[in-house]
BAVEX-944906 format. One record per residue (C-alpha): residue in one letter; y negated, x, z negated. Coordinates in nm, 3 decimals, always signed. Example, Ala and Ser with C-alpha at 12.3 -4.5 7.8 and 13.67 -1.06 7.14 Angstrom:
2
+--------+---------+---------+---------+
| residu |      yy |      xx |      zz |
+--------+---------+---------+---------+
|      A |  +0.450 |  +1.230 |  -0.780 |
|      S |  +0.106 |  +1.367 |  -0.714 |
+--------+---------+---------+---------+
END
This chain:
140
+--------+---------+---------+---------+
| residu |      yy |      xx |      zz |
+--------+---------+---------+---------+
|      M |  +0.018 |  +0.000 |  -0.005 |
|      G |  -0.359 |  +0.100 |  +0.036 |
|      E |  -0.614 |  +0.239 |  +0.272 |
|      H |  -0.743 |  +0.583 |  +0.279 |
|      S |  -1.012 |  +0.761 |  +0.527 |
|      H |  -0.929 |  +1.110 |  +0.644 |
|      T |  -1.016 |  +1.310 |  +0.905 |
|      I |  -0.788 |  +1.502 |  +1.184 |
|      D |  -0.858 |  +1.863 |  +1.257 |
|      A |  -0.919 |  +2.019 |  +1.583 |
|      K |  -0.542 |  +2.097 |  +1.610 |
|      G |  -0.414 |  +1.735 |  +1.548 |
|      R |  -0.327 |  +1.779 |  +1.183 |
|      L |  -0.385 |  +1.489 |  +0.923 |
|      I |  -0.330 |  +1.512 |  +0.562 |
|      I |  -0.090 |  +1.232 |  +0.468 |
|      P |  -0.198 |  +1.070 |  +0.125 |
|      A |  +0.034 |  +1.209 |  -0.134 |
|      R |  +0.119 |  +0.856 |  -0.236 |
|      F |  +0.269 |  +0.781 |  +0.102 |
|      R |  +0.414 |  +1.128 |  +0.125 |
|      E |  +0.657 |  +1.035 |  -0.150 |
|      G |  +0.749 |  +0.731 |  +0.021 |
|      L |  +0.809 |  +0.902 |  +0.360 |
|      G |  +1.017 |  +1.168 |  +0.245 |
|      D |  +1.035 |  +1.531 |  +0.399 |
|      Q |  +1.069 |  +1.404 |  +0.752 |
|      F |  +1.007 |  +1.084 |  +0.929 |
|      V |  +0.902 |  +0.945 |  +1.239 |
|      V |  +0.563 |  +0.881 |  +1.392 |
|      T |  +0.553 |  +0.658 |  +1.709 |
|      K |  +0.334 |  +0.417 |  +1.938 |
|      G |  +0.243 |  +0.115 |  +1.708 |
|      L |  +0.104 |  -0.230 |  +1.814 |
|      D |  -0.302 |  -0.261 |  +1.814 |
|      N |  -0.341 |  +0.084 |  +1.939 |
|      C |  -0.243 |  +0.237 |  +1.584 |
|      L |  +0.042 |  +0.473 |  +1.523 |
|      F |  +0.337 |  +0.372 |  +1.306 |
|      V |  +0.515 |  +0.604 |  +1.067 |
|      Y |  +0.849 |  +0.524 |  +0.917 |
|      P |  +1.063 |  +0.673 |  +0.653 |
|      Q |  +1.383 |  +0.811 |  +0.831 |
|      Q |  +1.616 |  +0.506 |  +0.656 |
|      E |  +1.358 |  +0.264 |  +0.785 |
|      W |  +1.343 |  +0.425 |  +1.136 |
|      V |  +1.746 |  +0.380 |  +1.147 |
|      A |  +1.738 |  +0.038 |  +1.031 |
|      L |  +1.502 |  -0.046 |  +1.310 |
|      E |  +1.683 |  +0.136 |  +1.564 |
|      Q |  +1.988 |  -0.071 |  +1.478 |
|      K |  +1.811 |  -0.397 |  +1.508 |
|      L |  +1.650 |  -0.287 |  +1.871 |
|      K |  +1.990 |  -0.181 |  +1.985 |
|      S |  +2.105 |  -0.560 |  +1.925 |
|      L |  +1.852 |  -0.689 |  +2.170 |
|      P |  +1.973 |  -0.785 |  +2.491 |
|      F |  +1.914 |  -0.484 |  +2.733 |
|      T |  +1.942 |  -0.765 |  +3.038 |
|      K |  +1.580 |  -0.896 |  +2.913 |
|      A |  +1.297 |  -0.721 |  +3.066 |
|      D |  +1.086 |  -0.787 |  +2.743 |
|      A |  +1.311 |  -0.615 |  +2.523 |
|      R |  +1.385 |  -0.326 |  +2.749 |
|      A |  +1.017 |  -0.262 |  +2.803 |
|      F |  +0.960 |  -0.283 |  +2.387 |
|      V |  +1.229 |  -0.055 |  +2.321 |
|      R |  +1.088 |  +0.179 |  +2.598 |
|      F |  +0.707 |  +0.166 |  +2.442 |
|      L |  +0.856 |  +0.230 |  +2.071 |
|      F |  +1.114 |  +0.504 |  +2.152 |
|      S |  +0.902 |  +0.707 |  +2.437 |
|      G |  +0.633 |  +0.763 |  +2.185 |
|      A |  +0.882 |  +0.854 |  +1.866 |
|      N |  +0.852 |  +1.227 |  +1.715 |
|      E |  +1.030 |  +1.333 |  +1.414 |
|      C |  +0.747 |  +1.483 |  +1.196 |
|      E |  +0.745 |  +1.679 |  +0.871 |
|      V |  +0.456 |  +1.747 |  +0.621 |
|      D |  +0.351 |  +2.117 |  +0.580 |
|      K |  +0.285 |  +2.265 |  +0.246 |
|      Q |  -0.066 |  +2.151 |  +0.240 |
|      G |  +0.053 |  +1.799 |  +0.283 |
|      R |  -0.045 |  +1.801 |  +0.669 |
|      V |  +0.130 |  +1.621 |  +0.963 |
|      L |  +0.108 |  +1.753 |  +1.309 |
|      I |  +0.024 |  +1.438 |  +1.519 |
|      P |  +0.154 |  +1.514 |  +1.880 |
|      A |  -0.128 |  +1.504 |  +2.130 |
|      N |  +0.039 |  +1.218 |  +2.335 |
|      L |  +0.034 |  +0.987 |  +2.031 |
|      R |  -0.339 |  +1.104 |  +1.930 |
|      E |  -0.441 |  +1.008 |  +2.295 |
|      Y |  -0.267 |  +0.688 |  +2.282 |
|      A |  -0.443 |  +0.593 |  +1.931 |
|      Q |  -0.776 |  +0.749 |  +2.030 |
|      L |  -0.775 |  +0.969 |  +1.743 |
|      S |  -1.061 |  +1.221 |  +1.725 |
|      K |  -1.185 |  +1.291 |  +1.408 |
|      E |  -1.228 |  +1.007 |  +1.158 |
|      V |  -0.916 |  +0.824 |  +1.093 |
|      V |  -0.770 |  +0.543 |  +0.835 |
|      V |  -0.407 |  +0.575 |  +0.694 |
|      L |  -0.280 |  +0.242 |  +0.588 |
|      G |  +0.037 |  +0.173 |  +0.363 |
|      V |  +0.159 |  -0.158 |  +0.525 |
|      S |  +0.508 |  -0.246 |  +0.340 |
|      S |  +0.777 |  -0.022 |  +0.479 |
|      R |  +0.581 |  +0.171 |  +0.711 |
|      V |  +0.237 |  +0.406 |  +0.719 |
|      E |  -0.018 |  +0.297 |  +1.005 |
|      I |  -0.259 |  +0.566 |  +1.134 |
|      W |  -0.561 |  +0.433 |  +1.304 |
|      S |  -0.878 |  +0.577 |  +1.443 |
|      E |  -1.173 |  +0.456 |  +1.232 |
|      Q |  -1.357 |  +0.289 |  +1.513 |
|      H |  -1.037 |  +0.080 |  +1.587 |
|      W |  -0.964 |  -0.012 |  +1.249 |
|      H |  -1.317 |  -0.127 |  +1.172 |
|      S |  -1.327 |  -0.334 |  +1.487 |
|      Y |  -0.996 |  -0.484 |  +1.444 |
|      N |  -1.040 |  -0.563 |  +1.064 |
|      T |  -1.386 |  -0.716 |  +1.155 |
|      T |  -1.234 |  -0.925 |  +1.392 |
|      A |  -0.933 |  -1.030 |  +1.193 |
|      N |  -1.142 |  -1.100 |  +0.884 |
|      E |  -1.313 |  -1.393 |  +1.089 |
|      S |  -0.961 |  -1.565 |  +1.119 |
|      F |  -0.742 |  -1.448 |  +0.814 |
|      E |  -0.766 |  -1.809 |  +0.684 |
|      E |  -0.651 |  -1.960 |  +0.987 |
|      I |  -0.371 |  -1.694 |  +1.020 |
|      A |  -0.262 |  -1.747 |  +0.663 |
|      E |  -0.231 |  -2.112 |  +0.731 |
|      K |  +0.006 |  -2.062 |  +1.010 |
|      I |  +0.226 |  -1.797 |  +0.858 |
|      V |  +0.229 |  -1.879 |  +0.502 |
|      D |  +0.470 |  -2.175 |  +0.525 |
|      L |  +0.708 |  -1.955 |  +0.734 |
|      L |  +0.773 |  -1.695 |  +0.447 |
+--------+---------+---------+---------+
END
């Protein structure tokens, strides 16, 4: 849980907040996420997600497209001694990460957003949170 503002250095290294590092472990998977952010999964969550995705029918174009999207951007990463992770260039480009980033704890994953995209998304979403809650809360 939580929201943390950080900077990404010129080499593409980002400090992962200590509380998130504990949950992610020594090695984890970073991949393209939805809404132009990156998803970061602990190994056990990634394996569980992979199993679910394997059960999708490969004959369905949407299933193939989503699996390609998620797996083509996936990279195993690890934290260095300073608590930093090197975000691969293709993922930095996808999420438009330059200097200022926001790192979010979202249940079983961490999300990495460019600060600009996060503020834009958050502003737009804030306008409709009550409407969204009405639609999904009863589904839980």
